[in-house]
C-alpha positions as CSV (number, residue, x, y, z in Angstrom):
1,M,-134.6,37.7,164.8
2,R,-132.7,40.8,165.8
3,Q,-134.0,42.4,169.0
4,L,-133.5,46.1,168.1
5,P,-134.8,49.2,169.9
6,P,-136.8,51.8,168.1
7,L,-134.3,53.3,165.6
8,A,-135.6,56.9,165.8
9,A,-135.2,56.7,169.6
10,L,-131.7,55.2,169.2
11,R,-130.7,58.0,166.8
12,A,-131.9,60.7,169.2
13,F,-130.0,59.1,172.0
14,E,-126.8,58.8,170.0
15,A,-126.9,62.5,169.0
16,A,-127.7,63.7,172.6
17,A,-125.1,61.4,174.2
18,R,-122.4,62.3,171.7
19,L,-123.0,66.1,171.9
20,R,-123.8,65.9,175.7
21,S,-126.8,68.2,175.0
22,F,-130.5,67.7,174.0
23,K,-130.5,71.2,172.5
24,R,-127.5,70.6,170.2
25,A,-128.9,67.2,169.3
26,A,-132.2,68.8,168.3
27,T,-130.4,71.3,166.1
28,E,-128.3,68.5,164.4
29,L,-131.3,66.4,163.7
30,N,-133.5,69.3,162.8
31,V,-136.2,68.5,165.3
32,T,-137.4,70.2,168.5
33,Q,-135.7,69.7,171.9
34,S,-139.0,68.2,173.2
35,A,-138.9,65.6,170.4
36,I,-135.4,64.5,171.5
37,S,-136.5,64.2,175.1
38,H,-139.5,62.2,174.0
39,Q,-137.4,59.8,172.0
40,V,-134.9,59.3,174.8
41,R,-137.8,58.4,177.2
42,V,-139.0,55.9,174.6
43,L,-135.6,54.3,174.5
44,E,-135.3,54.3,178.3
45,D,-138.7,52.7,178.6
46,H,-137.8,50.1,176.0
47,L,-134.5,49.2,177.8
48,N,-135.9,49.8,181.3
49,I,-132.9,51.8,182.3
50,L,-131.9,55.4,182.9
51,L,-129.6,56.9,180.2
52,F,-129.1,60.5,181.2
53,R,-128.8,62.5,184.4
54,R,-129.5,66.3,184.3
55,V,-126.7,68.4,185.7
56,H,-126.1,72.1,185.9
57,S,-124.0,72.2,182.7
58,G,-126.4,70.0,180.7
59,V,-126.7,66.2,180.8
60,E,-124.5,63.4,182.1
61,L,-124.4,59.9,180.8
62,T,-125.1,56.9,183.0
63,P,-122.7,53.9,182.8
64,Q,-125.2,52.1,180.6
65,A,-125.3,55.0,178.2
66,E,-121.5,55.2,178.1
67,H,-121.5,51.5,177.1
68,L,-124.1,52.0,174.4
69,L,-122.8,55.2,172.8
70,P,-119.7,54.0,170.9
71,V,-121.6,51.0,169.5
72,A,-124.5,53.2,168.3
73,S,-122.1,55.8,166.9
74,T,-120.1,53.3,165.0
75,S,-123.2,51.6,163.6
76,F,-124.6,54.9,162.3
77,D,-121.2,55.8,160.8
78,R,-121.2,52.5,158.9
79,I,-124.8,53.0,157.7
80,A,-124.0,56.5,156.5
81,R,-120.9,55.2,154.6
82,A,-122.9,52.4,153.0
83,V,-125.6,54.9,151.9
84,R,-122.9,57.1,150.3
85,E,-121.4,54.2,148.5
86,V,-124.8,53.1,147.1
87,R,-125.7,56.7,146.2
88,D,-122.4,57.4,144.5
89,N,-122.1,53.9,142.9
90,K,-118.5,53.8,144.1
91,T,-116.6,52.1,146.8
92,T,-115.7,54.7,149.4
93,L,-112.3,54.6,151.2
94,T,-111.7,56.9,154.2
95,I,-108.2,57.8,155.2
96,Y,-107.0,59.7,158.3
97,C,-103.5,61.3,158.5
98,S,-101.7,64.4,159.8
99,S,-102.1,67.6,157.8
100,S,-98.4,67.6,157.1
101,F,-98.3,64.1,155.7
102,A,-101.3,65.0,153.5
103,L,-99.9,68.3,152.2
104,R,-96.3,67.4,151.8
105,W,-96.5,63.8,150.6
106,L,-99.9,62.1,150.0
107,L,-101.8,64.7,148.0
108,R,-99.0,65.0,145.6
109,R,-99.4,61.3,144.7
110,I,-103.0,60.4,145.3
111,V,-104.2,61.9,142.0
112,D,-102.4,58.9,140.3
113,F,-104.3,56.5,142.4
114,E,-107.6,58.1,141.6
115,R,-106.7,58.0,137.8
116,V,-106.0,54.3,137.9
117,Y,-108.8,53.3,140.3
118,P,-111.8,55.7,139.4
119,D,-114.2,53.2,141.1
120,I,-112.7,54.0,144.5
121,N,-113.9,57.3,146.1
122,V,-111.1,58.4,148.4
123,Q,-112.2,60.6,151.4
124,L,-109.2,62.1,153.2
125,S,-109.4,63.6,156.7
126,S,-106.4,65.3,158.2
127,F,-105.6,66.6,161.7
128,S,-103.3,68.9,163.6
129,P,-101.7,67.6,166.8
130,L,-103.2,70.6,168.7
131,I,-106.8,69.6,167.8
132,E,-108.5,66.9,169.8
133,R,-109.3,63.9,167.7
134,H,-112.9,62.6,167.4
135,D,-113.5,58.9,167.6
136,E,-114.7,58.3,164.0
137,L,-114.3,55.2,162.0
138,Y,-111.7,55.2,159.2
139,D,-110.6,52.5,156.9
140,I,-106.9,53.5,157.0
141,E,-104.9,55.6,159.4
142,I,-101.5,56.9,158.7
143,V,-99.7,57.6,162.0
144,Y,-96.3,58.8,163.2
145,L,-94.3,56.4,165.3
146,R,-91.7,58.0,167.6
147,D,-90.2,54.6,168.2
148,P,-90.5,52.5,164.9
149,E,-89.4,49.4,166.9
150,K,-92.6,49.6,169.0
151,P,-95.6,49.7,166.6
152,T,-98.9,50.7,168.1
153,S,-100.8,47.5,167.1
154,A,-100.3,44.2,165.2
155,S,-101.8,45.8,162.1
156,T,-99.3,48.6,162.0
157,V,-97.2,48.5,158.8
158,E,-94.2,50.8,158.5
159,L,-94.2,53.1,155.4
160,I,-91.4,55.6,155.5
161,R,-88.6,56.1,158.0
162,E,-88.0,59.7,159.0
163,W,-84.7,61.4,158.3
164,L,-84.3,64.9,159.6
165,L,-82.1,67.7,158.3
166,P,-81.9,71.3,159.5
167,V,-82.8,73.4,156.4
168,C,-83.2,77.1,155.5
169,S,-83.4,79.3,152.4
170,P,-80.1,80.0,150.6
171,E,-80.3,83.7,151.5
172,Y,-80.8,83.0,155.3
173,L,-77.2,81.9,155.8
174,G,-75.7,83.3,152.6
175,G,-75.2,79.8,151.3
176,V,-72.7,78.7,153.9
177,P,-73.8,75.9,156.3
178,L,-73.3,76.4,160.0
179,P,-71.4,74.2,162.4
180,A,-74.1,72.4,164.4
181,S,-73.1,74.2,167.6
182,K,-73.9,77.6,166.0
183,V,-77.6,76.6,165.3
184,T,-78.5,77.9,168.8
185,E,-77.6,81.4,167.7
186,R,-80.3,81.5,165.0
187,R,-84.1,81.5,164.9
188,L,-85.4,77.9,165.1
189,L,-88.7,77.0,163.5
190,I,-90.3,74.3,165.7
191,N,-92.9,72.0,164.2
192,S,-94.4,70.6,167.4
193,P,-95.2,72.1,170.8
194,D,-93.1,69.6,172.8
195,K,-90.0,70.3,170.6
196,W,-89.1,66.7,170.9
197,D,-87.4,66.3,167.5
198,W,-85.1,69.3,167.9
199,Q,-84.0,68.0,171.3
200,C,-83.3,64.5,169.9
201,W,-81.3,66.0,167.0
202,S,-79.3,68.4,169.3
203,R,-78.3,65.5,171.6
204,A,-77.1,63.5,168.6
205,A,-75.2,66.5,167.3
206,G,-73.5,67.1,170.7
207,I,-75.0,70.6,171.2
208,D,-74.9,72.1,174.7
209,H,-78.2,71.2,176.4
210,A,-78.7,74.6,178.1
211,A,-77.9,76.6,175.0
212,M,-80.3,74.4,172.9
213,L,-83.1,74.9,175.5
214,Q,-82.6,78.7,175.4
215,A,-82.7,78.6,171.5
216,L,-85.9,76.6,171.5
217,E,-87.5,79.0,174.0
218,R,-86.8,81.8,171.5
219,G,-88.0,79.8,168.5
220,V,-91.2,80.0,166.6
221,V,-93.6,77.2,167.4
222,F,-95.9,75.7,164.7
223,D,-98.4,72.9,165.0
224,A,-97.2,71.0,161.8
225,D,-94.1,70.3,159.8
226,A,-95.6,71.8,156.7
227,A,-95.8,75.3,158.3
228,A,-92.2,75.2,159.6
229,I,-91.0,74.2,156.1
230,E,-92.9,76.9,154.4
231,T,-91.6,79.5,156.8
232,A,-88.0,78.3,156.3
233,T,-88.5,78.6,152.5
234,A,-89.6,82.2,153.1
235,G,-86.2,82.9,154.7
236,R,-87.5,83.3,158.3
237,G,-85.4,80.7,160.1
238,I,-84.1,77.1,160.3
239,A,-86.6,74.2,160.2
240,L,-85.8,70.6,161.1
241,A,-87.3,69.1,158.1
242,N,-88.3,65.5,157.3
243,L,-86.5,64.7,154.1
244,C,-89.5,63.1,152.4
245,Y,-91.5,66.4,153.1
246,A,-88.8,68.8,151.9
247,R,-87.5,66.8,148.9
248,G,-88.9,69.1,146.3
249,E,-87.5,72.3,147.8
250,L,-84.1,70.7,148.3
251,D,-84.1,69.6,144.6
252,S,-85.1,73.1,143.4
253,G,-82.6,74.9,145.8
254,T,-85.3,76.9,147.5
255,L,-84.1,75.1,150.7
256,V,-80.5,74.1,151.5
257,P,-78.9,72.3,154.4
258,A,-78.4,74.7,157.3
259,T,-75.6,72.8,159.0
260,D,-72.7,70.5,158.2
261,T,-74.4,67.5,159.7
262,D,-75.7,64.3,158.0
263,P,-79.5,63.5,158.0
264,F,-80.6,62.2,161.4
265,P,-82.9,59.2,161.8
266,L,-85.8,59.5,164.2
267,G,-89.3,58.1,163.8
268,A,-91.4,56.6,161.0
269,H,-94.7,57.0,159.2
270,A,-96.9,53.9,159.4
271,M,-100.2,52.6,158.2
272,I,-102.9,51.0,160.2
273,Q,-105.7,49.1,158.4
274,H,-109.1,49.0,160.1
275,S,-110.9,47.1,157.3
276,A,-108.2,44.8,156.0
277,N,-110.6,42.5,154.0
278,N,-112.2,45.4,152.1
279,Y,-111.4,45.6,148.4
280,A,-110.7,49.4,148.5
281,V,-108.4,49.0,151.6
282,K,-106.4,46.2,150.0
283,T,-106.1,48.1,146.7
284,F,-105.0,51.4,148.4
285,S,-102.7,49.7,150.9
286,K,-100.8,47.9,148.1
287,W,-100.5,51.2,146.1
288,L,-99.5,53.1,149.3
289,L,-96.7,50.6,150.1
290,E,-95.4,50.8,146.6
291,R,-95.3,54.6,146.6
292,A,-93.7,54.6,150.1
293,G,-91.1,52.1,148.8
294,E,-90.2,54.5,145.9
295,T,-89.8,57.3,148.4
296,C,-87.5,55.3,150.6
297,D,-85.4,54.2,147.6
298,D,-85.1,57.8,146.4
299,L,-84.0,59.0,149.8
300,K,-81.4,56.2,150.0
301,R,-79.9,57.1,146.6
302,T,-80.0,60.9,147.1
303,F,-79.0,61.3,150.7
304,A,-77.1,58.0,151.3
305,V,-79.4,57.1,154.2
306,S,-80.1,53.5,155.1
């Protein structure tokens, strides 16, 4: 027989501990603050331990509470997901990826998956690198690997290698690509705060380090590849674009190569499965690998990358 604590008390504890506030927990659960305090005391009495210490800024978790919180949060997340699946009569699949991967690649293809597999309800969450991630439970994560040779876990499966190319609108340079060394004289559109990809590209292109740093300091910084690509399309500068993100614009001619350099290999997009034995995860993973393979083959044919 399972030895479980009172579930109402556990739910109140989880909300108060996650939010670090009895008041915010009361608002979330639509009860009074005194009700939260009462339920927390019930749980503390049941476990015979102290879970919170009151401090000037609110409440502080004891080591026992820190140990209990992630287990309680994960359990409630799973219960909520199961309830949604039963209510919707569908198998729900949760996916977590960057906003750029979602906007520039995944959402353009996922409608085909939903048409073929109407019994799987896909819930997509995207993030920006500038926003702190919350520790939520997802079935599949799509991550970016700066070093594809060093995957983050044994369950990491590479999807698409990244190939970078400086691009701009045809009007921005009058249709004439620049020598790589002249890029530093133009406005650079930067897709991450640390400017890592531009620095890697400039080293490979043999650009003067000091000149590149000055150009990056003058550049416009975005928090996502998608924003830099859109700005380049509008004729506002040169973006260092992932080919699989900018493929459509390069085909249509709304973006053109800004330099005389070849595509530059850097990182990779990869998939991590958190529920590998789940029917929906298996089905989506197989579909995702097939679509990623098609993208890789297309890039190899079109841009002669390996």
